[in-house]
C-alpha positions in Angstrom: 0.0 0.0 0.0 2.9 2.5 0.8 4.3 1.7 -2.8 1.3 2.8 -4.2 1.3 5.9 -2.1 4.8 6.7 -3.2 3.8 6.6 -6.7 1.0 8.8 -6.3 3.0 11.3 -3.7 5.7 11.2 -6.7 3.4 12.1 -9.4 1.8 14.9 -7.3 4.9 16.5 -6.9 5.8 16.3 -10.8 2.1 17.7 -11.4 3.2 21.0 -9.4 6.0 21.6 -12.0 3.4 20.7 -14.9 0.9 23.3 -13.5 3.6 25.8 -13.0 3.3 26.1 -9.2 6.9 25.5 -8.1 10.2 27.4 -8.9 13.3 25.6 -8.2 12.5 23.1 -5.4 9.9 25.8 -3.6 7.2 23.2 -2.9 6.1 19.8 -1.5 3.3 17.4 -1.6 2.4 14.5 0.7 -0.1 11.9 1.3 -1.1 9.9 4.4 -1.9 6.0 4.5 -5.3 4.8 4.6 -4.7 3.6 8.1 -3.4 7.2 9.0 -0.2 6.0 10.4 2.4 6.8 8.0 2.9 10.0 5.9 4.8 9.7 2.3 6.5 13.1 1.5 9.0 14.0 -0.9 12.9 14.3 0.0 14.2 17.6 1.0 16.0 19.5 -1.9 15.6 16.7 -4.5 15.4 18.4 -8.2 12.3 17.8 -9.7 13.9 16.7 -13.0 15.3 13.7 -11.0 12.7 13.0 -8.8 11.5 9.3 -8.7 9.1 7.3 -6.3 12.4 6.1 -4.5 13.1 9.8 -3.5 9.9 9.6 -1.4 10.2 9.4 2.1 7.9 7.7 4.8 7.5 9.4 8.2 5.3 8.3 11.1 3.0 11.0 12.8 5.9 12.3 15.1 7.9 12.7 12.1 10.3 10.1 12.4 11.6 8.5 9.4 10.6 4.9 9.1 11.4 4.1 5.5 13.8 6.0 3.1 17.6 6.9 3.0 17.1 10.7 2.4 16.0 13.6 4.7 12.2 14.4 4.4 11.2 18.0 3.6 11.8 20.7 5.9 8.1 21.0 6.0 7.3 17.6 7.3 6.6 18.7 10.9 3.9 21.2 9.4 2.4 18.4 7.1 2.3 15.6 10.0 0.5 18.3 12.3 -2.1 19.0 9.9 -2.9 15.4 9.2 -2.9 14.8 13.0 -5.7 17.8 13.5 -7.5 17.6 10.2 -8.7 13.9 10.3 -10.7 14.4 6.8 -7.6 15.3 4.5 -5.7 12.7 2.9 -3.2 15.0 1.1 -1.3 18.1 1.3 0.1 20.6 -1.2 2.7 23.4 -0.3 3.9 25.6 -3.1 5.2 29.3 -3.2 2.8 30.0 -6.4 3.4 33.4 -7.4 -0.4 34.9 -7.0 -1.3 33.1 -4.1 2.1 34.0 -2.3 1.6 37.5 -3.3 -1.4 37.5 -0.9 0.3 35.7 1.8 2.9 38.1 1.7 0.4 41.1 1.7 -1.4 39.3 4.7 -4.8 39.4 2.9 -7.4 37.0 2.5 -8.3 36.1 -1.0 -12.1 37.4 -1.4 -14.5 35.3 -3.1 -15.4 37.6 -5.8 -17.0 35.2 -8.5 -18.1 31.6 -9.2 -14.8 30.0 -10.1 -13.7 30.6 -6.6 -16.8 29.6 -5.4 -16.7 26.1 -7.1 -13.8 25.1 -5.2 -13.8 27.2 -1.8 -16.8 28.3 0.6 -15.7 31.7 1.0 -12.7 33.8 1.3 -9.4 32.1 1.6 -8.0 32.8 5.1 -4.8 34.0 6.1 -3.1 33.1 9.4 -1.7 35.5 12.2 2.1 36.1 11.8 4.3 33.8 13.7 6.0 35.3 16.8 9.7 35.5 17.0 9.7 32.8 20.1 7.5 30.6 17.8 10.1 30.9 14.7 13.0 30.4 16.8 11.7 27.4 18.9 9.9 25.1 16.3 9.2 27.0 13.0 7.7 24.3 11.0 5.5 22.9 13.8 4.3 26.3 14.8 3.5 27.1 11.1 0.9 24.2 11.4 -0.2 25.3 14.6 -1.1 28.8 13.5 -3.0 27.1 10.6 -4.9 24.8 13.0 -5.7 27.8 15.2 -6.9 29.9 12.3 -9.5 26.8 11.4 -10.9 26.7 15.0 -14.0 27.8 13.4 -13.6 26.7 9.8 -14.3 23.2 8.2 -11.0 21.9 6.1 -13.4 20.1 3.9 -15.2 23.2 2.8 -12.1 25.5 2.9 -9.3 23.4 1.5 -6.5 26.0 1.5 -4.8 28.8 3.7 -2.4 31.3 3.3 0.5 31.4 6.0 1.2 35.1 6.7 4.4 36.5 5.2 4.9 32.7 4.0 3.1 31.0 1.1 -0.2 28.9 0.6 -1.2 25.4 1.8 -3.9 23.2 0.1 -5.2 19.9 1.0 -7.8 17.4 -0.1 -9.2 13.9 0.4 -6.2 12.7 -1.6 -2.9 13.9 -2.5 -3.9 14.3 -6.2 -6.9 16.2 -5.3 -4.7 18.6 -2.8 -2.7 19.6 -6.1 -5.9 20.3 -7.9 -6.8 22.9 -5.1 -3.6 24.2 -5.1 -4.1 24.8 -8.9 -7.5 26.5 -8.1 -6.0 28.5 -5.5 -3.4 30.0 -7.8 -6.2 30.7 -10.4 -8.5 32.5 -8.0 -5.8 34.5 -6.6 -4.5 35.8 -10.0 -8.4 36.6 -10.8 -8.8 38.3 -7.3 -5.4 40.3 -8.1 -6.7 41.4 -11.5 -10.0 42.6 -10.1 -8.4 44.7 -7.4 -6.2 46.3 -10.0 -9.5 47.5 -12.0 -11.9 48.1 -8.7 -10.7 49.9 -6.0 -13.2 48.0 -3.5 -14.2 44.7 -5.2 -17.9 43.3 -4.3 -17.8 39.9 -3.0 -20.0 37.1 -4.6 -23.4 37.4 -3.3 -23.8 34.6 -0.5 -26.8 32.9 -2.3 -24.5 32.5 -5.5 -21.5 31.1 -3.3 -24.1 28.6 -1.8 -25.4 27.6 -5.1 -21.8 27.0 -6.9 -20.1 25.3 -3.8 -23.0 23.1 -2.5 -24.1 21.9 -6.2 -20.4 20.5 -6.4 -19.7 19.5 -2.8 -23.0 19.3 -1.0 -24.9 16.4 0.1 -27.4 16.9 -2.9 -24.6 17.8 -5.2 -25.3 17.3 -9.0 -22.3 18.5 -10.9 -20.2 16.0 -12.9 -21.3 12.3 -13.6 -22.1 9.8 -11.1 -19.9 7.1 -10.9 -21.1 3.5 -12.5 -22.0 1.0 -9.9 
């Protein structure tokens, strides 16, 4: 089972390049096993051109390496903390994609201005508070995860599968690692659109709540009807 997950996580990391979401090695994707005991994540600093499933590292939920010869991504503590707290997610993607990172560095939420946004995210993309000097010094990556969890105290990770870490960059997630990449792609697209709208309109008008409800729930709600029903 972990071999399949390594293949999926490797492909997800390669897809980040295909979608133009990473520069150099600025990004990583991970997936958690079905029993939620092990996380597969890419090795730290491995060039995407050379990446293969053997470059994936298996860690436990304490971040200890249990399989693999390479050091895992430096963001591993953030990933494992999110898996421990967000029980419904199966994959995480972290990038420094250009437009979403602009909003993160501006410390601004990405407002929901249109139906493209509403199809994927149920409201404005939230931004965390900045980390304190003590939090950065003592356990930077762990506390990056902590401020995300803190920001989601009253938000549902299923309905809002992305966040902006203030001064840093975005994280996205989903039920699978492939879906987390898809949400990262959607996040970057809506960030670019929102920035464009802000250049045209000084105070953009948020999408009406009833339109947000319609677009999100027709794809994600209990009575969703968008797309095809899988054959039984």
